[in-house]
C-alpha positions as a Markdown table, in Angstrom:
| # | Residue | x | y | z |
|---|---|---|---|---|
| 1 | Met | 31.3 | 13.1 | 23.5 |
| 2 | Thr | 34.4 | 14.8 | 22.1 |
| 3 | Trp | 34.4 | 16.9 | 18.9 |
| 4 | Asp | 36.5 | 14.2 | 17.1 |
| 5 | Glu | 34.0 | 11.5 | 18.1 |
| 6 | Glu | 31.1 | 13.7 | 17.0 |
| 7 | Met | 32.7 | 14.3 | 13.6 |
| 8 | Ala | 33.5 | 10.6 | 13.2 |
| 9 | Asp | 29.8 | 9.8 | 13.9 |
| 10 | Leu | 28.7 | 12.4 | 11.4 |
| 11 | Gln | 31.0 | 11.0 | 8.7 |
| 12 | Ser | 29.9 | 7.5 | 9.4 |
| 13 | Ala | 26.2 | 8.6 | 9.3 |
| 14 | Lys | 26.8 | 10.5 | 6.0 |
| 15 | Tyr | 28.5 | 7.5 | 4.4 |
| 16 | Leu | 25.6 | 5.3 | 5.5 |
| 17 | Leu | 22.9 | 7.6 | 4.2 |
| 18 | Asp | 24.7 | 8.4 | 0.9 |
| 19 | Asn | 24.8 | 4.7 | 0.1 |
| 20 | Leu | 21.2 | 3.8 | 0.8 |
| 21 | Asp | 18.3 | 3.8 | -1.6 |
| 22 | Val | 15.2 | 5.9 | -0.8 |
| 23 | Leu | 11.7 | 4.5 | -1.3 |
| 24 | Thr | 8.4 | 6.3 | -1.3 |
| 25 | Val | 6.1 | 4.5 | 1.2 |
| 26 | His | 2.3 | 5.0 | 0.7 |
| 27 | Phe | 0.1 | 4.8 | 3.8 |
| 28 | Glu | -3.6 | 4.1 | 4.2 |
| 29 | Gly | -5.4 | 7.3 | 3.9 |
| 30 | Gly | -3.2 | 8.7 | 1.2 |
| 31 | Ser | -0.2 | 10.1 | 3.1 |
| 32 | Gln | 3.3 | 9.1 | 2.0 |
| 33 | Gly | 6.9 | 9.5 | 3.1 |
| 34 | Glu | 10.4 | 9.0 | 1.8 |
| 35 | Phe | 12.3 | 6.3 | 3.7 |
| 36 | Tyr | 15.8 | 5.0 | 3.5 |
| 37 | Val | 15.7 | 1.3 | 2.6 |
| 38 | Val | 17.9 | -1.0 | 4.6 |
| 39 | Thr | 18.6 | -4.6 | 3.6 |
| 40 | Ser | 22.2 | -5.4 | 4.6 |
| 41 | Ile | 23.1 | -6.8 | 8.0 |
| 42 | Glu | 25.6 | -4.0 | 8.6 |
| 43 | Asp | 23.1 | -1.3 | 7.8 |
| 44 | Lys | 20.4 | -2.9 | 9.9 |
| 45 | Ile | 22.8 | -2.9 | 12.9 |
| 46 | Gln | 23.7 | 0.8 | 12.3 |
| 47 | Gly | 20.1 | 1.8 | 11.7 |
| 48 | Leu | 19.3 | 5.4 | 12.7 |
| 49 | Ser | 21.7 | 5.3 | 15.7 |
| 50 | Ser | 24.1 | 8.2 | 16.0 |
| 51 | Leu | 21.9 | 10.5 | 13.8 |
| 52 | Asp | 20.8 | 13.8 | 15.2 |
| 53 | Phe | 18.3 | 14.5 | 12.5 |
| 54 | Leu | 17.0 | 12.9 | 9.3 |
| 55 | Asp | 16.8 | 14.3 | 5.7 |
| 56 | Thr | 14.0 | 11.7 | 4.9 |
| 57 | Asp | 11.0 | 10.6 | 6.9 |
| 58 | Gly | 12.8 | 7.6 | 8.4 |
| 59 | Met | 14.1 | 4.2 | 7.7 |
| 60 | Leu | 12.5 | 1.0 | 6.4 |
| 61 | Phe | 14.1 | -2.3 | 7.3 |
| 62 | Cys | 13.4 | -5.2 | 4.9 |
| 63 | Phe | 13.9 | -8.8 | 5.9 |
| 64 | Ala | 14.0 | -11.7 | 3.4 |
| 65 | Gln | 12.0 | -13.9 | 5.7 |
| 66 | Asp | 9.8 | -13.4 | 8.8 |
| 67 | Ser | 12.0 | -12.3 | 11.7 |
| 68 | Tyr | 12.1 | -11.8 | 15.5 |
| 69 | Ile | 15.3 | -9.8 | 15.6 |
| 70 | Pro | 15.0 | -7.2 | 18.4 |
| 71 | Phe | 15.8 | -3.5 | 18.1 |
| 72 | Thr | 17.2 | -1.3 | 20.8 |
| 73 | Met | 17.1 | 2.4 | 21.6 |
| 74 | Lys | 20.4 | 2.6 | 23.6 |
| 75 | Asp | 22.4 | 4.4 | 20.8 |
| 76 | Met | 19.6 | 6.5 | 19.4 |
| 77 | Lys | 19.8 | 10.3 | 19.6 |
| 78 | Ile | 16.1 | 11.0 | 18.7 |
| 79 | Asn | 12.8 | 9.5 | 20.0 |
| 80 | Leu | 11.3 | 7.0 | 17.5 |
| 81 | Ser | 8.0 | 5.5 | 16.6 |
| 82 | Ile | 8.7 | 1.9 | 15.4 |
| 83 | Ala | 6.1 | -0.1 | 13.5 |
| 84 | Phe | 6.3 | -3.8 | 12.6 |
| 85 | Phe | 4.6 | -5.1 | 9.4 |
| 86 | Asp | 3.9 | -8.6 | 8.0 |
| 87 | Ser | 4.9 | -9.7 | 4.4 |
| 88 | Ser | 1.7 | -8.1 | 2.9 |
| 89 | Gly | 2.3 | -4.7 | 4.7 |
| 90 | Gly | -0.3 | -5.3 | 7.4 |
| 91 | Leu | 0.5 | -3.6 | 10.7 |
| 92 | Leu | 1.4 | -6.0 | 13.5 |
| 93 | Ser | 2.4 | -3.7 | 16.3 |
| 94 | Ser | 3.8 | -0.2 | 16.9 |
| 95 | Gly | 5.0 | 2.0 | 19.7 |
| 96 | Ser | 7.0 | 5.1 | 20.6 |
| 97 | Tyr | 10.4 | 4.8 | 22.3 |
| 98 | Glu | 12.7 | 7.2 | 24.1 |
| 99 | Ala | 16.2 | 7.8 | 22.8 |
| 100 | Arg | 19.1 | 6.3 | 24.7 |
| 101 | Asp | 16.8 | 4.2 | 26.8 |
| 102 | Pro | 18.8 | 1.0 | 27.5 |
| 103 | Ala | 15.7 | -0.9 | 28.8 |
| 104 | Pro | 13.4 | -1.7 | 25.9 |
| 105 | Val | 14.3 | -4.4 | 23.5 |
| 106 | Val | 11.8 | -3.7 | 20.8 |
| 107 | Cys | 10.3 | -6.6 | 18.9 |
| 108 | Ser | 7.1 | -8.0 | 17.6 |
| 109 | Asn | 5.2 | -11.2 | 18.2 |
| 110 | Pro | 4.1 | -12.5 | 15.7 |
| 111 | Pro | 7.2 | -12.3 | 13.5 |
| 112 | Tyr | 7.6 | -9.4 | 11.1 |
| 113 | Arg | 8.9 | -8.8 | 7.6 |
| 114 | Tyr | 9.3 | -5.0 | 7.6 |
| 115 | Val | 10.1 | -2.4 | 10.3 |
| 116 | Leu | 9.5 | 1.3 | 9.9 |
| 117 | Glu | 11.4 | 3.7 | 12.1 |
| 118 | Cys | 10.5 | 7.4 | 12.0 |
| 119 | Pro | 10.6 | 10.3 | 14.4 |
| 120 | Glu | 8.1 | 9.8 | 17.2 |
| 121 | Asn | 4.4 | 9.9 | 16.2 |
| 122 | Ser | 5.1 | 10.7 | 12.5 |
| 123 | Tyr | 3.0 | 8.0 | 11.0 |
| 124 | Gly | 0.9 | 6.6 | 13.8 |
| 125 | Gly | -0.8 | 3.3 | 13.2 |
| 126 | Ala | -1.2 | 3.6 | 9.4 |
| 127 | Asp | -1.0 | 0.5 | 7.2 |
| 128 | Leu | 2.0 | 0.2 | 5.0 |
| 129 | Lys | 1.5 | -0.1 | 1.2 |
| 130 | Ile | 4.6 | -0.5 | -1.0 |
């Protein structure tokens, strides 16, 4: 990647992150984290791709209704743990995924309402409580 491309990625990432709300997510067992909240389609498509590091604990994707929309790791620069939750915050499934891996299309069956992405193994299988 050229310097200009890297700088364009950084500016794009900064713009994205500067315009997102941050939510404190409380986990079973008392731990908590600060997560960017993503609700728009554009921000969901961008997600954490092209970020080298995070200044929060991760990103929380919120869907208005149950969803099967898949996630991919092909444009990620960091390894992620991804967890899928139902509408009441119950954990449906989770896993760890390698950055830039074109193979996995990450999804959940049954459908999910929330998706939490964070650096690999940050929040294990904890239940989400908002």
